[in-house]
C-alpha positions as CSV (number, residue, x, y, z in Angstrom):
1,X,-67.0,7.4,-51.2
2,X,-63.5,6.4,-52.2
3,X,-62.2,7.2,-55.7
4,X,-62.2,4.5,-58.3
5,X,-58.9,2.6,-58.9
6,X,-57.2,3.7,-62.1
7,X,-57.2,0.2,-63.7
8,X,-61.0,0.0,-63.2
9,X,-61.9,3.0,-65.4
10,X,-61.7,3.8,-69.1
11,X,-60.5,7.4,-69.2
12,X,-57.7,7.1,-71.7
13,X,-58.1,7.5,-75.5
14,X,-58.0,4.4,-77.7
15,X,-57.0,3.5,-81.2
16,X,-56.3,0.3,-83.1
17,X,-53.2,-1.8,-82.6
18,X,-52.9,-2.5,-86.4
19,X,-54.6,-1.9,-89.7
20,X,-57.3,-4.2,-90.9
21,X,-59.7,-4.2,-93.9
22,X,-62.6,-6.0,-95.6
23,X,-65.1,-5.4,-98.4
24,X,-68.8,-5.2,-98.6
25,X,-71.8,-3.7,-100.5
26,X,-73.1,-0.2,-100.1
27,X,-76.7,-0.3,-99.0
28,X,-77.8,2.6,-101.2
29,X,-75.2,2.7,-104.0
30,X,-75.1,-1.1,-104.4
31,X,-71.4,-1.0,-105.2
32,X,-68.7,-3.3,-103.8
33,X,-66.5,-1.1,-101.5
34,X,-63.1,-1.9,-100.0
35,X,-62.6,-0.4,-96.5
36,X,-59.5,-0.3,-94.3
37,X,-59.3,0.8,-90.7
38,X,-56.0,2.2,-89.5
39,X,-54.6,3.4,-86.2
40,X,-54.3,7.2,-85.6
41,X,-52.5,9.4,-83.1
42,X,-54.3,10.8,-80.0
43,X,-56.8,13.7,-80.7
44,X,-57.2,12.7,-84.3
45,X,-60.8,11.6,-83.9
46,X,-62.4,9.5,-86.6
47,X,-61.4,10.6,-90.1
48,X,-62.7,9.2,-93.4
49,X,-60.5,9.1,-96.6
50,X,-61.8,8.6,-100.1
51,X,-59.0,6.6,-101.8
52,X,-61.0,6.5,-105.1
53,X,-60.9,10.3,-105.5
54,X,-58.1,12.5,-106.8
55,X,-56.0,13.8,-104.0
56,X,-57.5,11.3,-101.5
57,X,-59.7,14.0,-99.8
58,X,-60.7,13.4,-96.2
59,X,-63.3,14.5,-93.7
60,X,-63.2,14.4,-89.9
61,X,-66.4,13.2,-88.2
62,X,-67.8,16.2,-86.5
63,X,-71.2,17.9,-86.0
64,X,-70.3,20.7,-88.4
65,X,-69.5,18.2,-91.2
66,X,-72.8,16.4,-91.3
67,X,-74.2,16.9,-94.8
68,X,-77.3,14.7,-94.9
69,X,-79.5,12.7,-92.5
70,X,-82.0,11.3,-95.0
71,X,-82.1,7.5,-94.5
72,X,-78.5,7.5,-93.2
73,X,-75.9,9.8,-91.7
74,X,-73.6,11.4,-94.3
75,X,-70.5,13.5,-93.6
76,X,-68.6,15.6,-96.1
77,X,-66.0,18.3,-96.7
78,X,-64.0,19.6,-99.6
79,X,-65.1,16.9,-102.0
80,X,-65.0,14.0,-99.6
81,X,-68.5,12.7,-99.0
82,X,-69.2,9.4,-97.1
83,X,-72.6,8.1,-96.2
84,X,-74.1,5.4,-94.0
85,X,-71.5,5.9,-91.3
86,X,-73.7,5.2,-88.3
87,X,-73.0,1.4,-87.8
88,X,-69.3,1.8,-88.0
89,X,-69.4,4.8,-85.7
90,X,-71.5,2.9,-83.2
91,X,-68.8,0.2,-83.2
92,X,-66.0,2.7,-82.5
93,X,-68.1,4.2,-79.7
94,X,-69.1,0.9,-78.2
95,X,-65.5,-0.2,-78.0
96,X,-64.2,3.2,-76.9
97,X,-62.1,3.8,-79.9
98,X,-61.5,7.6,-80.3
99,X,-58.9,7.8,-83.0
100,X,-58.9,6.0,-86.4
101,X,-58.4,6.6,-90.1
102,X,-61.0,4.9,-92.3
103,X,-60.0,4.5,-95.9
104,X,-62.6,3.5,-98.5
105,X,-62.8,3.4,-102.3
106,X,-66.5,4.4,-102.6
107,X,-69.1,6.8,-101.4
108,X,-70.6,4.6,-98.6
109,X,-69.5,2.5,-95.6
110,X,-70.4,-1.1,-96.5
111,X,-73.6,-2.3,-94.8
112,X,-72.3,-5.8,-94.0
113,X,-75.1,-7.7,-92.3
114,X,-77.1,-4.6,-91.4
115,X,-75.8,-4.5,-87.8
116,X,-72.6,-3.4,-86.1
117,X,-71.4,-6.9,-85.2
118,X,-69.1,-7.4,-88.3
119,X,-67.3,-4.1,-87.5
120,X,-67.0,-5.0,-83.8
121,X,-65.4,-8.3,-84.9
122,X,-63.1,-6.5,-87.3
123,X,-62.0,-3.9,-84.7
124,X,-61.3,-6.6,-82.1
125,X,-59.4,-8.6,-84.6
126,X,-57.1,-5.6,-85.2
127,X,-56.7,-5.1,-81.5
128,X,-57.5,-2.1,-79.4
129,X,-54.7,0.0,-78.0
130,X,-54.9,2.4,-75.1
131,X,-53.1,5.7,-75.6
132,X,-51.5,8.0,-73.0
133,X,-53.8,11.0,-73.5
134,X,-57.1,11.2,-71.6
135,X,-60.5,11.3,-73.1
136,X,-62.9,14.2,-72.9
137,X,-66.4,13.6,-71.6
138,X,-69.5,15.8,-72.1
139,X,-71.3,16.1,-68.7
140,X,-74.9,17.2,-69.0
141,X,-75.6,19.9,-66.3
142,X,-79.1,21.0,-67.4
143,X,-81.7,19.2,-69.4
144,X,-82.2,19.8,-73.2
145,X,-84.9,18.7,-75.6
146,X,-85.8,18.7,-79.3
147,X,-89.1,17.7,-80.8
148,X,-90.6,17.1,-84.2
149,X,-94.3,16.4,-83.9
150,X,-94.7,13.3,-81.8
151,X,-91.0,12.5,-82.0
152,X,-88.7,13.8,-79.3
153,X,-85.3,13.5,-77.6
154,X,-84.6,14.7,-74.1
155,X,-81.4,14.5,-72.2
156,X,-81.2,15.0,-68.4
157,X,-78.3,15.2,-66.0
158,X,-77.3,11.7,-64.8
159,X,-74.4,10.0,-63.1
160,X,-74.0,7.7,-66.1
161,X,-74.8,7.4,-69.8
162,X,-78.3,5.9,-70.1
163,X,-80.6,5.6,-73.1
164,X,-84.3,5.0,-72.8
165,X,-85.7,4.4,-76.2
166,X,-89.3,4.0,-77.3
167,X,-90.6,3.2,-80.8
168,X,-94.2,2.8,-81.9
169,X,-95.1,1.6,-85.4
170,X,-98.6,0.8,-86.7
171,X,-97.6,-2.8,-87.4
172,X,-98.7,-6.0,-85.6
173,X,-95.1,-7.3,-85.3
174,X,-93.6,-4.1,-83.9
175,X,-96.1,-1.7,-82.3
176,X,-94.7,-0.2,-79.0
177,X,-91.3,-1.4,-78.0
178,X,-89.1,0.1,-75.2
179,X,-85.5,-0.6,-74.2
180,X,-83.3,0.9,-71.6
181,X,-79.5,0.7,-71.9
182,X,-77.1,1.7,-69.1
183,X,-74.1,1.9,-71.4
184,X,-71.2,-0.4,-71.1
185,X,-68.9,-1.9,-73.8
186,X,-69.9,-5.4,-72.8
187,X,-73.7,-4.7,-73.0
188,X,-73.2,-2.9,-76.3
189,X,-71.5,-5.9,-77.8
190,X,-73.9,-8.5,-76.5
191,X,-77.3,-6.6,-76.5
192,X,-77.1,-3.9,-79.2
193,X,-74.3,-4.5,-81.8
194,X,-76.1,-7.6,-83.4
195,X,-79.4,-5.8,-84.0
196,X,-80.0,-5.3,-87.7
197,X,-81.5,-2.4,-89.7
198,X,-85.1,-3.1,-90.7
199,X,-87.6,-1.9,-93.3
200,X,-91.1,-2.5,-94.6
201,X,-91.4,-4.3,-98.0
202,X,-93.7,-1.6,-99.4
203,X,-91.0,1.1,-98.6
204,X,-88.2,-1.0,-100.0
205,X,-89.9,-1.2,-103.3
206,X,-90.4,2.6,-103.4
207,X,-86.7,3.2,-102.4
208,X,-85.5,0.9,-105.2
209,X,-87.7,2.6,-107.7
210,X,-86.1,5.9,-106.7
211,X,-82.5,4.6,-107.1
212,X,-81.9,3.9,-103.4
213,X,-81.4,0.7,-101.4
214,X,-79.7,-0.8,-104.5
215,X,-77.6,-3.1,-102.3
216,X,-80.5,-3.9,-99.9
217,X,-81.4,-7.6,-99.4
218,X,-82.5,-10.1,-96.8
219,X,-78.8,-10.6,-96.1
220,X,-78.4,-7.1,-94.7
221,X,-81.8,-6.1,-93.3
222,X,-84.9,-7.4,-91.6
223,X,-87.7,-7.0,-94.1
224,X,-91.4,-7.0,-93.0
225,X,-94.5,-7.3,-95.1
226,X,-98.0,-6.6,-93.8
227,X,-98.1,-9.6,-91.5
228,X,-94.7,-11.4,-91.3
229,X,-90.9,-11.2,-91.3
230,X,-89.5,-12.3,-94.6
231,X,-86.1,-13.4,-93.3
232,X,-86.0,-17.2,-93.0
233,X,-84.0,-17.1,-89.7
234,X,-86.4,-14.6,-88.1
235,X,-85.2,-12.1,-85.5
236,X,-82.0,-12.1,-83.4
237,X,-83.8,-10.6,-80.5
238,X,-87.6,-10.4,-79.7
239,X,-87.2,-6.6,-79.7
240,X,-84.5,-6.3,-82.3
241,X,-86.2,-3.2,-83.8
242,X,-85.8,-0.9,-80.8
243,X,-82.3,-2.3,-80.1
244,X,-81.3,-1.3,-83.7
245,X,-82.6,2.2,-83.1
246,X,-80.4,2.5,-80.1
247,X,-77.5,1.3,-82.2
248,X,-78.2,4.0,-84.7
249,X,-78.5,6.5,-81.9
250,X,-75.2,5.6,-80.4
251,X,-73.6,6.0,-83.8
252,X,-75.1,9.4,-84.3
253,X,-74.3,10.8,-80.8
254,X,-70.7,9.6,-81.2
255,X,-70.3,12.4,-83.8
256,X,-69.9,14.8,-80.8
257,X,-66.4,13.4,-80.4
258,X,-66.7,12.8,-76.7
259,X,-68.8,10.4,-74.7
260,X,-71.9,11.9,-73.0
261,X,-72.7,11.5,-69.4
262,X,-76.4,12.0,-69.3
263,X,-79.8,10.2,-69.6
264,X,-81.3,10.3,-73.1
265,X,-85.1,9.6,-73.3
266,X,-85.8,9.1,-77.0
267,X,-89.2,8.6,-78.6
268,X,-89.6,7.6,-82.3
269,X,-86.4,9.4,-83.4
270,X,-84.4,9.1,-86.5
271,X,-81.1,10.4,-88.0
272,X,-82.6,13.9,-88.6
273,X,-83.7,14.4,-85.0
274,X,-80.6,12.8,-83.6
275,X,-78.4,15.3,-85.3
276,X,-80.8,18.2,-84.3
277,X,-80.0,17.1,-80.7
278,X,-76.3,17.1,-81.4
279,X,-76.5,20.7,-82.8
280,X,-78.6,21.7,-79.8
281,X,-76.0,20.3,-77.4
282,X,-73.1,21.9,-79.4
283,X,-74.7,25.3,-79.2
284,X,-76.1,25.1,-75.6
285,X,-72.8,25.4,-73.9
286,X,-74.3,26.5,-70.5
287,X,-76.1,23.1,-70.3
288,X,-73.0,21.0,-70.2
289,X,-69.3,21.0,-69.5
290,X,-66.3,19.1,-70.6
291,X,-64.5,17.0,-68.0
292,X,-61.1,15.4,-68.4
293,X,-59.3,13.1,-66.0
294,X,-55.5,12.8,-65.9
295,X,-55.7,10.0,-63.3
296,X,-58.3,7.3,-62.6
297,X,-58.3,8.1,-58.9
298,X,-59.8,11.5,-59.7
299,X,-63.1,9.8,-60.6
300,X,-65.6,9.6,-57.7
301,X,-68.6,7.3,-58.2
302,X,-70.8,9.4,-55.9
303,X,-70.6,12.2,-58.5
304,X,-70.9,10.2,-61.7
305,X,-69.7,7.1,-63.6
306,X,-67.9,7.5,-66.9
307,X,-69.2,5.1,-69.6
308,X,-67.7,1.6,-68.9
309,X,-65.9,0.5,-72.0
310,X,-64.2,-2.5,-70.6
311,X,-60.5,-3.4,-70.9
312,X,-59.6,-3.9,-74.6
313,X,-58.8,-7.6,-74.0
314,X,-62.1,-8.3,-72.1
315,X,-64.7,-6.9,-74.4
316,X,-66.0,-10.2,-75.7
317,X,-68.4,-10.8,-78.5
């Protein structure tokens, strides 16, 4: 089979064309937080900077810098701690942005409307710039798995990045939901990015009593009681719950720093198990290899397809 034409693949690193910012409420801290996204040179990765702390400490998003996975993903290093990064990270991943500086004057990435859509809009408004250096891809060669009771993640060799996700809640409005995503930037934006975080009313009350979810409201989460959805506008998708789980999963696996080429089969996972899988991949070096392409014509579809991110100007909302 012939190689793919260079202008049809997305093998180069990306950053923003210009800086852009906004403000929002932290889901758990309840504080108003200003956030600014800035371009960064190739091979920078995603780096968070706390502008409210002395010395403006920073932390690069990496597996070894994950501090906490309780209710959200938190990174930290040398006094710089930032939580609830998963929706913004999913937005970077979905649009193929490898390098950016994220400045914020608080401990948490604003929750916005509970989905990744506001950040996708923000990033596209800033513009996406291709850089000269190539991306690195993590190609799965042998299967890996992690389990925690009836929860599990397995990843198998595949020609593409595919995620099969299954959830099962004991609730009449959710129960068993399944969604399969063959990753592309266009499908991420249309089918995944708008799915909001969700919670049960009984759990929200407990979280607030324990000083968490201070900024949570019907404006930034789907809230469910024993029989109904409390949000007046209802759901954005019939299966919004499992789609949001995929959004969180993409945000978490982006911490690896290079897109994965493999098939993930995920059952009832959360941030803890997602990051256990990341650690397993990071330490199981015989099960994967890094691939880099200096030219688009080196990529042969008969071997595998790198995640289709779409040209920056064509990834529409």
